C-alpha positions in Angstrom: 72.4 123.9 117.0 69.1 123.0 115.5 69.1 120.5 113.4 67.3 121.8 110.4 69.4 124.5 110.6 72.6 122.4 110.4 70.7 120.3 107.6 71.5 123.5 105.0 74.3 123.2 102.8 76.4 124.7 99.9 74.0 123.1 97.6 70.9 124.8 99.2 73.0 128.1 98.4 73.4 127.0 94.6 69.7 126.6 93.9 69.0 129.5 95.4 71.4 130.9 93.4 69.4 129.3 90.5 66.0 130.3 91.2 67.3 134.3 90.9 69.0 132.7 87.8 65.4 131.7 86.7 63.7 134.6 87.5 66.3 137.2 85.8 63.8 137.5 82.8 60.9 138.3 84.7 62.7 141.3 87.0 64.3 142.6 83.9 61.1 143.0 82.3 59.6 144.5 85.4 62.2 146.9 87.1 64.4 148.9 84.0 67.0 149.2 86.8 67.7 145.6 86.1 68.3 145.8 83.1 71.8 146.5 82.8 72.8 143.0 84.6 70.2 141.1 83.0 67.4 141.3 85.4 70.4 140.0 88.7 70.6 142.3 91.3 73.5 142.8 92.7 75.7 145.7 93.7 79.4 146.6 93.9 82.8 146.4 96.0 84.4 149.4 96.4 87.3 150.7 98.4 87.3 153.0 100.8 90.6 153.8 101.7 90.3 157.7 101.7 87.7 156.7 104.8 90.3 154.6 106.3 93.0 156.6 106.3 90.8 159.3 107.9 89.3 157.2 110.6 92.1 154.5 111.6 95.0 154.3 109.2 96.7 151.8 111.7 94.4 149.4 111.0 96.8 146.8 108.5 94.7 145.7 105.4 92.7 147.2 102.8 89.0 148.5 103.1 86.1 147.6 100.7 82.3 148.8 101.5 80.1 146.2 100.1 77.3 148.5 98.8 73.9 147.1 99.4 72.5 150.1 99.5 73.1 150.7 95.9 71.0 147.3 95.2 68.5 147.5 92.3 64.6 147.7 93.5 64.7 148.2 97.4 67.6 150.3 97.7 68.8 147.2 100.8 70.2 144.6 101.7 66.5 143.4 102.1 66.4 142.9 98.3 68.4 140.0 98.6 66.3 138.1 101.7 62.4 139.5 101.0 62.4 139.8 97.4 63.9 136.0 97.2 61.0 134.6 99.6 58.4 136.5 97.4 59.6 134.8 94.3 60.1 131.3 95.9 56.5 131.4 97.2 55.1 133.1 94.0 57.0 130.1 91.7 55.9 127.4 94.5 52.3 128.5 93.6 52.3 128.8 90.2 53.8 125.5 90.0 51.0 123.9 92.1 48.2 125.4 89.9 49.7 123.8 86.6 50.5 127.1 85.6 54.2 127.2 85.5 56.3 124.3 84.3 60.0 123.5 84.5 61.3 124.6 80.9 59.5 127.9 80.8 60.8 131.0 80.4 59.8 133.3 83.7 59.3 136.7 81.7 55.6 134.9 82.1 55.1 136.0 85.4 54.3 139.2 83.6 51.4 138.4 81.9 48.0 139.3 83.0 47.0 136.0 83.6 49.6 135.4 86.5 49.0 139.0 88.3 45.1 138.0 88.2 46.5 134.6 90.1 48.2 136.1 92.6 45.2 138.6 93.3 44.0 135.6 94.9 46.7 135.4 97.6 48.0 138.2 100.5 51.4 138.3 101.6 52.2 139.4 105.1 55.1 141.1 107.0 56.3 142.9 109.8 59.0 145.6 109.8 61.3 148.7 111.1 61.3 149.7 107.0 63.5 148.2 104.4 62.4 144.5 104.4 58.8 145.9 104.1 60.4 147.8 101.4 61.6 144.9 99.8 58.3 142.8 100.4 55.8 145.0 99.4 57.4 146.1 96.0 58.4 142.4 94.7 54.6 141.2 96.1 52.5 144.6 94.5 54.3 144.3 91.2 53.5 140.1 90.9 49.9 141.0 91.8 49.6 139.8 95.7 47.7 141.9 97.7 50.3 142.8 100.2 50.2 144.0 104.0 53.2 145.6 105.4 53.1 145.5 109.7 55.2 148.9 110.1 56.6 149.1 113.9 57.0 152.6 115.7 60.3 153.1 114.1 59.9 152.5 110.5 60.5 156.2 108.8 57.5 157.7 107.6 59.3 158.1 103.8 59.2 154.5 103.9 55.5 153.9 104.8 54.9 156.4 102.1 57.0 154.6 99.2 55.5 151.7 100.0 52.2 153.0 99.6 52.9 154.7 96.5 54.2 151.0 95.0 50.4 149.6 95.9 51.1 148.0 99.5 48.9 148.1 102.6 50.5 149.6 105.6 49.7 149.4 108.9 51.3 151.6 111.6 52.0 150.3 115.2 52.7 152.4 118.3 54.7 149.1 119.7 58.3 147.8 118.2 59.4 144.9 115.9 58.3 142.1 117.9 55.1 143.9 118.2 54.8 144.2 114.1 55.7 140.7 113.2 53.8 139.1 116.0 50.4 140.7 114.8 51.5 140.6 110.9 51.9 137.0 111.8 48.4 136.4 113.6 46.4 138.2 110.9 48.1 136.9 107.4 47.9 133.3 109.0 44.3 133.9 109.7 44.0 133.8 105.8 43.8 130.0 104.1 45.3 132.3 101.0 48.1 134.2 103.3 51.8 134.2 103.4 54.0 135.9 106.3 57.3 136.5 105.7 58.3 135.9 109.2 61.7 138.0 110.0 62.2 136.1 113.2 62.0 132.4 111.9 62.6 132.2 107.9 64.8 130.0 106.6 64.0 131.4 102.9 65.0 134.8 103.7 68.6 133.3 105.1 69.1 131.5 101.8 67.9 135.1 99.9 71.3 136.5 101.8 73.6 133.7 101.6 74.0 133.7 97.7 75.4 137.3 98.3 78.9 135.5 99.2 79.3 133.3 95.8 78.6 136.5 94.3 81.0 138.3 96.4 83.4 135.4 95.7 83.3 136.6 91.9 84.2 140.4 92.8 86.9 139.0 95.1 88.5 137.4 92.1 88.0 140.2 89.7 89.9 142.8 91.8 92.5 139.5 92.3 92.2 139.4 96.1 93.0 136.1 97.8 91.1 134.9 100.6 93.2 131.9 102.3 95.3 131.1 105.2 97.7 134.1 104.1 94.9 136.5 103.1 92.2 136.6 105.4 89.2 138.1 105.2 87.4 140.1 107.7 83.4 141.0 107.4 81.5 143.4 109.5 77.6 143.5 109.0 74.7 145.6 110.7 72.8 143.9 112.8 68.9 143.7 114.0 66.7 140.8 113.8 69.9 139.2 112.7 68.7 137.3 109.5 70.5 139.1 107.0 74.1 139.3 108.5 73.3 135.7 109.4 72.5 134.4 106.2 75.6 136.1 104.6 77.6 134.9 107.4 76.3 131.1 106.6 77.4 131.9 102.6 80.9 133.5 103.0 81.8 130.3 105.8 80.6 128.2 103.1 82.6 129.6 100.5 85.7 130.6 102.3 85.5 128.3 105.5 87.7 129.4 108.7 89.3 132.4 106.5 86.4 134.6 106.6 85.9 136.2 110.1 82.7 137.5 110.1 81.3 140.4 113.0 77.8 141.7 113.9 76.9 145.3 114.6 74.3 146.2 117.2 73.1 149.6 118.5 73.8 150.0 121.9 70.2 150.5 123.0 69.2 147.0 120.8 71.7 144.7 121.2 69.0 141.5 120.5 71.4 138.9 119.0 73.9 139.9 121.5 71.8 139.0 124.5 70.7 136.2 122.9 74.1 134.7 122.1 75.6 135.9 125.7 72.8 134.5 127.4 72.2 131.1 125.2 68.2 131.7 125.2 68.7 132.7 121.5 64.9 134.3 120.5 63.5 133.3 124.4 64.6 136.7 125.8 64.4 140.5 124.8 66.3 143.3 125.5 63.2 144.8 127.4 64.2 141.7 130.2 67.4 143.7 130.9 66.0 146.8 131.1 67.0 148.3 127.7 64.4 150.3 125.8 65.1 149.4 122.1 65.2 152.7 121.2 67.5 153.6 118.5 68.2 156.2 115.6 69.1 153.3 113.7 65.8 151.9 112.1 66.6 148.6 111.1 68.9 148.0 113.9 65.4 148.6 116.2 64.8 145.2 116.8 64.5 143.4 120.7 64.2 139.7 120.4 66.5 137.8 117.4 65.6 135.8 114.7 65.1 132.0 115.8 66.5 130.5 112.8 69.2 132.5 112.3 71.0 133.0 115.5 71.0 129.3 116.0 72.8 129.3 112.8 75.0 132.2 113.8 76.3 131.0 117.1 78.4 128.3 115.2 79.7 131.2 112.9 80.4 134.5 113.4 83.6 135.8 115.3 82.3 138.6 117.5 79.8 141.1 118.1 80.4 144.9 118.6 78.0 147.6 119.7 77.8 151.3 119.5 75.6 154.9 120.2 73.9 156.3 117.7 76.0 159.6 117.7 78.8 156.8 116.2 76.6 156.1 113.6 76.3 159.7 112.7 79.6 160.3 112.4 80.6 157.6 110.3 77.5 158.9 108.0 79.5 161.8 107.3 82.8 160.9 107.3 81.8 158.3 104.3 80.4 161.0 102.8 83.1 163.6 102.9 85.9 160.9 101.9 84.7 158.9 99.6 81.3 160.6 98.6 78.9 157.9 99.8 75.7 158.5 101.4 74.5 155.5 103.7 71.6 156.0 106.2 72.6 155.5 109.8 71.8 151.8 110.6 73.9 151.2 107.4 77.1 152.8 108.8 77.8 150.0 111.5 80.2 148.2 110.1 82.6 151.1 108.9 84.1 151.3 112.4 84.3 147.4 112.2 88.4 147.2 111.6 88.6 149.6 114.7 86.7 147.6 117.2 88.1 143.9 116.5 92.0 145.1 116.0 93.3 143.4 119.5 91.2 140.2 117.6 92.9 140.7 114.2 96.4 141.5 115.6 96.2 138.5 117.5 95.5 135.8 114.5 97.1 137.8 111.5 100.2 138.9 112.6 102.2 140.1 109.1 99.4 138.5 106.7 97.5 140.5 104.0 94.2 141.3 105.6 91.0 142.4 103.4 88.5 144.5 105.5 84.6 144.6 104.3 81.6 146.8 105.9 78.8 145.7 104.2 76.3 148.6 103.4 72.6 148.0 104.1 70.7 151.1 102.6 70.8 154.6 101.9 70.4 155.0 98.2 66.3 155.5 98.4 66.5 157.8 101.4 64.9 161.5 100.4 67.3 163.8 100.0 65.9 166.0 102.6 66.5 163.6 104.9 69.8 162.5 104.0 70.8 166.2 103.9 69.7 166.3 107.6 71.4 162.9 108.4 74.6 164.2 107.0 74.3 167.9 109.1 73.7 166.1 112.4 76.6 163.6 111.4 78.8 166.9 111.2 77.5 168.7 114.1 78.7 165.4 116.0 82.0 165.6 114.3 82.6 169.6 115.0 81.9 168.9 118.6 84.3 166.4 119.5 
């Protein structure tokens, strides 16, 4: 593990949480959907016992869904990392320009003088979809010129929504790595440009890590204990590895060895799995092994893992499992039927976790009281017609057996 990654501490997570709190007045002003939480971006934790009883009743423990598909503003887990990094950058350059001081109420970021100031700067990001949405929405709202470099896997509705929100969308016929490489080059050529690098970003990582502090509070509210006799198992959909890596880092800092985290990747895009198994980390891609990186799970369609996140995850995760696209659709339909919760396909990857890792669970838990959490990652902004198509495909696959 690189020294810079080892240097991250609980204090870094707490400082990230402090930044979220500083910006809460601005977020509450600009995004009405956050008014009920006073500008805090967070998602509920819901028990999905009917789903568990339908699919794998034999697995011990209670099953919950961390509903990041309901996160306000961006409707996905990327609201945590993407919005955090843009806010961090905005705070930094505003302070450097003498426009912002330590005791200021951050509602001032809604003022035209700030938006005019940020209009001198640009922000770029490469994305398969959801990260681009989070970066595009918050950057445009602050006044930045934002450019989102979208891979071929990105859904059309996400491109349309970004343009509607004021972002510049550039489309590529290649995959995620090509979009990132091009975006990085173009953005860094501008002296006032800032590139949010999903392949190598400490700030994205820290933005995600704050979720662990929020989850700890939610578990306490539900009277759920996490300790040696009450282990926690968490299942996280994984693309480039930044969001599941950041959340895992936070969970390990909060719960230590009592938290067991697993990544879930598509069979055709197992970038983090290959990086870890080979030991080559970001120096190897799935294409190097003849894997095509083509999956309908657009948020997970990544051929090369994050440099920063993967070196951390290597030390922290308990395992990785993979799945075919048809399984994602079946899970989507089953969750909708049993719990009336609708996710996009990539966000369902964690739902089969308890079944996939059951031998591991049985080996270490015995008669212990187990809690399982599948982390949903997107879905609330999906257009109705697209969601109906996803659901119907899942139902058709279930009927075929």
